[in-house]
N, C-alpha and C positions, 0 to 999 in steps of 0.2 A: 508636581511630579507626574510622570507618566506611569502608565499602568505596567508598561513592561519593566522599567526601573523599580517599581514596586514590587513585581513578581520575583526579580532578580534579589532584592534584598530580602523577600520572605525566604528564599532558597537557601540564602546564604545564611539566615537566623537559623532555619531548620538543621542545616549542615553543620553548624557550630555545636547546637543543642544536642544533635548525635553524638557527634566528637565528644562531648563532656560525659555523655552518657555511657559510651563505650570505654571511656577510660574509667570513669569509675567502677564498671564491671571488673574491667582488668584488676583494678586496686583490690577489689573485693576478692578476687580469685586468689590474689596473692596473701590476704589476711587469712582465708581458710587454709590456706597451704600451709603456713606458718603453726596456725593452731594445732592442726594435725600432726606435725611434725614435733611439735613443745607437748603435746599429751595426746596418749592414745584415746582419752576417752571421748575426742572429739572427732572418732573415726565417721561419724554420721554426717560429717561436713563432706565426706565424699561423694554422698548422693548429690548434695548441692552442686559440685563440681562437675557432674557429669550431667545434670542440666542444663549446666552452661555449654556443654558439648554440642547442644542443640540450638544456640543462640543463631541468629542470623548474620552477625558479623563475624568474618573470617578472623579478625583480630583477637575475639574475646574467645573463639574457638581455638585458636592457635596457643592463646595464652591457657585455657583449660587442660588441654592435652598433655602440655609439657609439664604443667602443675602435676597432674595425676601421674605422669610418669616419675617424676621425681618422689611421689608418694608410692608407688608401687614397686619400683625397681629394688629398694632396700628389703620390702617384705619377701620379694621374690627370689632373691638371693639368698635370705635366710630359710627359706621354705616354709614360710608364714602362709602362703596362698596354697598349698598342697590340701587335698581332701584327706582327712582323717580317716586312718584306716579302722582303728579301734571304735567300735561301736559305742563304749563307755566314753570315749573322749568326745563324741559327737552330742552327748546329751549335756556335758558341762558346759559351763560358760565361755571358756577358752576355744572348745571345739566349736561351739556355735558363731563365736566372733571368726574363727577360720574359714568357716562355711559362706558366712556373711561376706568376709572379704573376697573370699574367691569368687562368689557368685557377680560381684561388683566389678572384679578385675576382668572376669569373661565380657561382661556387659562393655567394658570398657575396650577390650581388644575388638571386640564384635564391630565396635563403633568406628575403630580406627580402620578395621576392614573396610567399612561403609564409605568411609571419606577417601579411600583409595579410587572410588567410583565418582567422587565428586566433580564438580564441574571445574572446580579453582585449580591450578596444579599448584598455587601457594598452600593448600592442604594437603592435596596428595602426597607431596615430597615429605614433610614433617612426619606424617603417618606411616608412610614406608621406613623411615629412618627409625622411627620408635620402636614398630613393630619389630624389625630386625635387631635392635639392640636388645628387645625383650627375650628374642630368641635365643639371643648369646646368652644372657643371664642365665635364664630358665634351663638350657643346656649344660651350662656351668654347674647350677646347683645340683641339677639329676646324674652328673659326673662325680662330683664329688661326693654325693650322697651312695651313689652304687660301687664307685671304685672303678669301674669302666668308663670308657668315653660313650657318651649319648649324645643323641641329635633330637631336639622337640620337634620331629615332623608332625605332629598334629597342629601344633601351631603355625608352622611352615606352609602345611597344606593350605590354609586359608588365606595366607598370604599370596600364595599362587593363585588360588582361586580369584581374590579381588584383583589380581593383575589382568588375567587373560580373558575372564569371564567380565568383560567391562566396556560399558558403552562410552567411556569418557578416557578411554587410555590415551593420554595426551604424549606429546613429543618428549617434554620435558622428565615426566615420570620414567618412561622407558629409558630414558639417557642415563636417569640417575641410578635405575636398578642395574641396567647392564654393563655402565662403564665402572661404576663404584662398587658393584657388589657381584655380578654374574660372571663378567668375565675376569675376576680377581681371584674369587674363592673356589676350591674344587668341591666342598661339600655342598655349597647354595648351588652349585651349577647341577651336581649330582642329582639333587633332589626337587629341584626344578623340574627337570627332564622326566624324573620319574612320578612327580605329582601331576604334571601336564597331562601326560599319559593317562593316568588314572580320571583325571576330569574329563578329558575329550572321550574315553571311553564309557565311562558313567552315564555321560549325556547320550551318547550313541547305544546305550543298553547293553556294552560289553559286560557291565558289572551290575549287582544288583540296586534296585531300587532302596531307600533307606526305609521306607516303611511298609515294602511291598516285598512278597517271596515270590521268586521266580520272575523270568524275563518278561518285558513288556512289547507288545506287538510294535513292529516298525511303524504301523499306519497311526496308532496310537500316540507313539512317541512323536511323530512329527507333529500331530496335534499339539501336544504339550510343548515342545521346544521349536519354535519359530526359526524361520530359516533365518531371519534377521539375528537372532542370538547364536546360531552355528556359526554365521558368517563373521560377528565378531569375535568369535571364540578362534576362528581359524586366523583371521589378520591380526589379531594382538599376538598370538602366541608366534606365528610365522615372524611377525616384525621382531620379534626377540631372538629366535632361534638363528633368521638371515644374520644377526650381528655377532655371531659366535665366532671369537677368534682365538682361543685357549683351549681347544679341546686337545686333552693329551693325547701323544703318540708313543709313549713310553711311559713306565711306571715310575720313573724317577721324576717326571714332570709334575706329578701331583704331590704338592708340597706346600699350597696354601690352604688354610682352612679358616672360616668364621668363627666356629665352636670350638677351636682347640685340634691339635694332630691327635688323630687316632693312632698311638705309637702301638706296635706291635705285641709290646710287652703286657699291655693293659688285655689285649685280645686273649690272653692265657686264663685270665679269670672268670670269664662270663662264658656260659654255654653256647651263646650264638654270637657271631663275630659280626652280626648288621649292627651298626651303631645307631638304627634307629630304634625310638621307644616309642609303642602304642599300648599304654598300659593304663591302670586307674591313677598312676602318679601325675599325668599329664591332665592340662587344665582343660582339655575339651574333650574330655572322653564322655561326657553327656551329649554332646553334638553329634555323635554317631551312634546307632543302634549296635547291639551286641553282635549281632550275625556279622555287619559290615566290618566292624573291628575284628573278628575272629577271621575273615575270610584274609584281611589284608596282614594279619600276623601269619597264618599259614602260607600265604603268597611269599612273604620274606623268609621263612624258613626254607620253602622249595628253591628259593633263587641262589641262597647260599650254603653249599655242603661245609656245615660249619666244622664237621670233625676233620676234613681233607685238609683244611688249608689253616694257616697261622696268621694269615693276614687279614685284618679287618676288610670290610667291604669296600670301603672308602679308598683304600690303597691298591685295590684291584684294577688294573685297566680294563679287564674284559668286562666288569661289572659298569664300567664307565661307558663302555662300547655300546652294553646292552641295553641300558635307559636311554641313551642316546638313540638307538634304533627303534626301540619300543614307543618314543615321542614322535620321530618322524612318520612312522607307519601308522600311529593312531590320526596323526595330522592328515594324512594323505585320503582318509576316509571320509573328510569333511567336505562340504559344499565348498567350493572356491570360486573367485572371479578368474576371469580369462587373465587378467594382469597378475594375479598371485600364481596361477598356474605355470604362466610363463616364467615367474621368478623362480619358481622351484625348480624348475627344467634347468635354468641356466646355470645354478648353482651345485646341481646333481652330482657332476662328476668330479668336480673340486672340493665341495664341503661337505657331502652327505654319502656318498661310497665309500670314501677311503676312511671312515671312521666306524663302518658297519662291520660287526662280526659275520654277517651272512647276507652280503649285497645281491645276493640271488632272491632274496624277498621282495627286490624292487622289479623283479622280471614282468610279473602281471602289469605292474603300474608304467612301466617305460614301454611296453608291446602296446599296450592299450593307446597310450600317448602318440606312439610313433605310427599306429593306424587311424589316429583322428584327422591327418591331414592338414595341410596349410603349416603356418606358422608353426604350430604345437609338434608337428611332426620333426620340421627341422631342428626343433631345440631338443627333442628328445634323442635325437641321434647322437650328441654326445654321450649321455648316458649310457645308450644302448651299445655304443662301440666299446666301451669300457667293460661292460659285461660279457660283450662276444670275445673282445680279446684277452681280458683277463679272468674270467670266470666260465669260460666255455660255454655261453648262451648258442643256444642252437636256434634259430631265426628262419622260419622256412620263407622262401621268395623274396629273401633279402634284397637282391638287386634289382627285382621286379617293382620292390615298393619304393626303394631309391630312385628308381627310372622315373616312376610315376610323380616324384616332388618336383622336376624339372617341368614347370610350367611357366606362363608368362608373368605370373606374379613373382615369381622367385627371385627376379631381377630388381625388384622395386622393393623387397622388404631389407631391414637394417642387419638382419644376421645372415646376410648371404654370404660374407666372407667366412664366419664360423662355420657354413655349410659347405664351402668350396674346400675349405682345408681339410674338412673330414672325407669329401669325396676323393679329394687325391690321394688320401692312405687307402681308401676301400679299393681304388683302380691300380694301385701301386703293384699288385702281383703280377707278375709276369706268365701265370699260368692261367689267368683267365681268358675265355675263348674269345677270338678275335670278332665273332659276330657282336658279343656284348659289348665289350668296348668301343666298337664302330657305333655301337647303338649310341650310346653316351657321346662320344664325339658329334654324332650327327645331330643328336637332339639340342647339344648346346649350340652348334652352328646354328640350327634353324631360329633359336631363340634369342641370337645374337642381332638377328634383324630388326627386331622389336626392341631391343633391350637399350638403356640408356650408355651413352660413351662409357661412364666410370664400370659399367658391368660388361662391357664389350672388351675392355682392357684387362679384365679378367680372365674373360673366356677364351681369347685368341693365345695367350702363352699355355695356358691348361691344353688345349687341344695340340698344340705343338709338343709339348712333353708328352702327352699320352701317346701321339705319332711315334716319338722318337722310342719311348718305351716298348711299344708293341708296334715291330716294324712290319708285320702282316698288315697294319691299316694303311700304309703308304699308300695303297691303291687307292683310296678316297680322294686323294690329291689330283688325280688325272683319269678322266674316263673318256672313250671315244665319242663322237659328235652325236651320236642317235638321241642324246638327251638335250640338243639344240633344237629350239624351235625356229624353221626358217619360214617366217612370216615376213614376205616382200624381200626387201635387202637387207634387213636388220638380222644379222645371224649372232648378235650379242644379247637378245635376250633369251632368258631360259624359262621353259615352260615348266614350272613346278607341277603342274597337274601331272606331267607324264614322269616326274620323279619316282623312281622305284621306292624310295623309301616312305614307309607310312607313319606320319607322326602322330595318328590317334590310335596306334595298335600299342595297348598296354603292355604286352611281353617284348621287351626288348629283343630276344633271340627271333621273333617273327616280323622284325621291323622291317626288314630287306635292306639294313643299313649298309653292307657291303657292296651292295649291287649300285649303290648312289656314289654322288662325289660331293666333295666340299664347294659346290659353286656358290654357296654363302661368302666364304672367305673372299672369293673373285670381285662380291658385289660389296664387301668392306672396303676394297682397296679404292673404291670411290666414294668413300664416307665423308660428309661435310665437316668432319672434326679430323684436322691434319695427323694427330697422334694416333687417331684409329686405323687411317688409311696407309699409314707408314708400318705399322706393327702388322697389318694384314699382308704385307707385301713380303713378308718372310717366308711365305709358302711357295713363292716363287724361284727363291735363289734354293741352293743345295743344302741340304742337311747337314751341314758341318758345324752350326752354330751348338754349342752346348745348351742344355735344357736350362730354361729360365728358373729364376728363385722367385718363385708365386708370392712371396711374403711382400716383394716389391710392388705388387698389384693389385693385393686384396683390399687395402683399406682408401682406395679413391672414392671420393664424391666428386660432385659437382663443384664443391667448394674447394677441393684440393686441385683439380683441374684447372679452375678459373685462376686460383692463385696461381699456380705455376706459369699460365699464359702472362699473368701481369707482371710476373717478376722477372720474365726471362728478358734477357738484353739482347737489343740487335747487335751484328758483328759491327758495322759501321755507324750505328747511331743513325740510320738515315731517316728522314721522315717517310712514312708508308706512303705509297703512290694513292690517290683518291681521283673518283671519276672527275673529269675537267667539267662535264655538265650535269646540271641538277636534274636527276632523275624525276619524273613526273609520277612514277609507279613503282611499288617494288615486286609484285608479282603480276604477271599478264592477266589482265581481265579482257571481256569482250569490247569494253569501251577503250582500255588502251590500245588492244589492237587494230581497231578501227581508226584511232587516232593518228597511229603511224603509219597505217596503210593509205589513209587519205592524205597524206603529208605531200605538198607539191613539190619538195625536195625529190622525191623518189620518183622512178620510171615505174612502168608496168611490170617488169622484170623484177625489180628490187623489191616492190610492195609484196609479190609473190611470195619471194623467199624469205622476206621479213615474217610474213604471215604464217609461213610452215613451220618456220624455226620457233616462233612464239609459241604456237600452237603444240609444237612437239613438247616444249619445255614446260607448258602449263600442264601435261598430262600426267607429269610425276606427282603434282599437288593434287590431283583429284582423289576424293576419300570415299 
């Protein structure tokens, strides 16, 4: 027997032994669970089960956490895990057992929260499900004990913390939480947004530290909280927020609750309409210090004017919008990658602004983004336009900044169609100065010379529409011949150096655009792509054609242009004409020119003519 086969056999034997040992532990866990359920005197076995949650085998851990769940859930529903309020009860045997059980339960829940950060999704998802089931059971007990609807937010706070402050936040865990819970139940969404904002602000020192009084300096904070930790917090929170699909737009849409419906009738019996509980009845009260807890209670009392409204907080649309706004504003304070920055700006006008009670709070964020330049400015334009159009935001030098975004990189970014849609809106007013509109027209014309074909087919219709919309810019189509360079006999070459238009001038009103002409459109009539050449010839015809529908041109790419050419059918299905002689070169070079000119088939005059023509043709390809 070879050494490799011996090694394989040894590994197989070890695997069988490990599997048998694993099965023995799972059987032992079931036995311990049974003994506890039969007799309360066997509660000490809970400690052994908690030890099994530290096992290396995921199967053993899985079995242990579910066994503990089946043990603790009946106790939790009966209130046997609550801290005794009477000091005399704490000294007797039953009181001591309650305290002991409670301490072990807190340890169990902390273990489950740590498993949310486990590398194995097979442990993350069961831990999440168990934690949320315990939340439901605890909230149900507190509701029945108090006679009013309660939500165990201290318990849920740690679940939210385990989700967003997580280096191993896996896709299965996110999908389980978002699809099964967060996008379904209004109370879970509400308290997630509220708790996420608190956690982020706490890490950014907006709240008080747990064991210190007063704020911590920013420098010290950054030393304690690494950038990686803040990046994880940002990425995880945003990955959940961007998948929000059920944000209510009307109070009647708030009708699904994980912890029971907070009926208006029940709110009349309580002094505070807030459904959240942060009292000694909670199982996690020792995890917060007194100052931090008092601050939370005061904050909740400030948020809800309990005597002015009969509705519980969970049924108020304004409360849902407020926590939504707080969470997003807190998130935008965190450091973020360029990719996350772009994603936020992409959904700003559709998924964020409509659900905020005060969208004007985003003014600083959007104006800073708009001033950043490049792609960020283009993406910020949509949100900024919403604030300008609907919330009367006054942005100084808006058109000057918009004009500066037209650079040579614009025609190559994938967001250009989104940008041009907004530009068409911004230049729609007939009250804009002719000099301003002419500057935009001329800027686009100049960019079309270096733009790809799918960018040019977007520019030409837009220029045509702008000239139709602003007749005073028609003067750009034709100018006298002083801008024609007469070098030799060629009168068709335009001297760009003598063009009055100043491309480098940042102020569109000072660019001298009206003194120039659209010679670029004339150049495009000889473009190598026939569709562009045909489209550019529209400026030679009378302006009787109606305005173009720009949506037909915005989404073109190289792929769509090639596909349309390949799918185009010939009128008579004729075979296209080809060169009858095989060419020896593609572009003229000195070698190819000399080869043709030295041909014996040509006389001196023909050689000279061919040489000059080929030389002129090659000048176009000099870079």
